[in-house]
C-alpha positions as CSV (number, residue, x, y, z in Angstrom):
1,M,10.0,42.3,43.5
2,R,10.5,44.7,40.7
3,V,9.0,42.4,38.0
4,A,5.8,42.1,40.0
5,R,5.4,45.8,39.9
6,E,6.0,45.8,36.1
7,I,3.4,43.1,35.5
8,E,0.8,44.7,37.8
9,P,-0.7,47.0,35.1
10,F,-1.0,44.2,32.5
11,P,-4.5,42.9,31.7
12,E,-5.6,40.1,34.0
13,D,-5.5,37.4,31.3
14,I,-1.9,38.4,30.4
15,R,-0.9,38.3,34.1
16,S,-2.4,34.9,34.5
17,D,-0.7,33.6,31.3
18,L,2.7,34.9,32.5
19,A,2.1,33.4,36.0
20,D,1.3,30.0,34.4
21,A,4.5,30.2,32.3
22,L,6.6,31.0,35.3
23,A,5.0,28.2,37.3
24,R,5.9,25.8,34.5
25,L,9.5,26.9,34.6
26,D,9.5,26.7,38.4
27,A,8.3,23.1,38.0
28,S,11.4,22.4,35.8
29,L,9.3,22.2,32.6
30,H,10.7,23.8,29.5
31,L,8.9,26.5,27.4
32,S,9.8,26.4,23.8
33,M,8.9,28.3,20.6
34,P,6.6,30.0,20.2
35,L,6.0,30.5,23.9
36,S,9.6,31.3,24.7
37,R,12.6,32.3,22.7
38,P,16.3,32.9,23.4
39,M,17.5,36.5,24.0
40,P,21.2,36.2,23.1
41,D,21.4,40.1,22.9
42,I,21.2,40.1,26.7
43,G,22.9,36.9,27.8
44,V,23.5,33.2,27.1
45,G,20.6,31.1,28.4
46,L,18.3,34.1,28.8
47,K,14.8,33.8,27.3
48,A,11.7,35.8,27.0
49,R,8.1,34.8,27.1
50,S,6.8,35.5,23.6
51,G,3.8,37.6,22.6
52,A,2.8,41.3,22.9
53,Y,3.8,41.2,26.6
54,R,7.2,39.9,27.5
55,I,8.8,38.6,30.6
56,V,12.6,38.1,30.4
57,Y,13.8,35.3,32.6
58,A,17.0,33.4,33.4
59,L,17.3,29.8,34.5
60,V,20.2,29.4,36.9
61,A,21.8,26.7,39.0
62,Q,19.5,24.2,40.7
63,G,16.6,25.1,38.4
64,T,16.0,28.5,39.9
65,V,14.0,30.9,37.7
66,H,14.8,34.6,37.9
67,A,12.2,36.9,36.3
68,L,14.3,39.9,35.3
69,H,12.0,42.3,33.4
70,A,8.5,42.5,32.1
71,F,7.2,44.9,29.5
72,K,4.6,45.4,26.7
73,K,6.3,44.9,23.3
74,T,5.3,47.8,21.0
75,T,7.8,47.4,18.2
76,Q,9.2,44.6,16.0
77,S,12.5,44.6,17.9
78,T,13.0,44.8,21.6
79,S,14.0,48.3,22.6
80,A,17.5,49.1,23.8
81,R,16.0,50.3,27.1
82,N,14.4,46.9,27.8
83,L,17.6,45.0,26.8
84,V,19.8,47.2,29.0
85,L,17.5,46.8,32.0
86,A,17.2,43.0,31.7
87,W,21.0,42.8,31.2
88,K,21.6,45.0,34.3
89,R,19.3,42.8,36.4
90,L,21.0,39.6,35.1
91,K,24.4,41.0,36.2
92,E,22.9,41.7,39.7
93,I,22.0,38.0,40.2
94,Q,25.2,36.5,38.9
95,P,28.0,35.9,41.4
């Protein structure tokens, strides 16, 4: 899993927080602002876990959660590199 490798260097408390957020999503609970925000630049229905560390995820049919990309946010806006990578991975999971 590529995202697991991306999350590995994050601090333990951040990894725990992201794991908790993904578990909530997996249990069909919804994350809302400020914990999660839409990412229309990448795709419809795509969201990112907010904060200095981001995990971009997609909710697809039958409540399946796909973690697409994780990164440390270092600027006000999400970098083009991170947007392109998340978009590419989204296209890989779509039929």
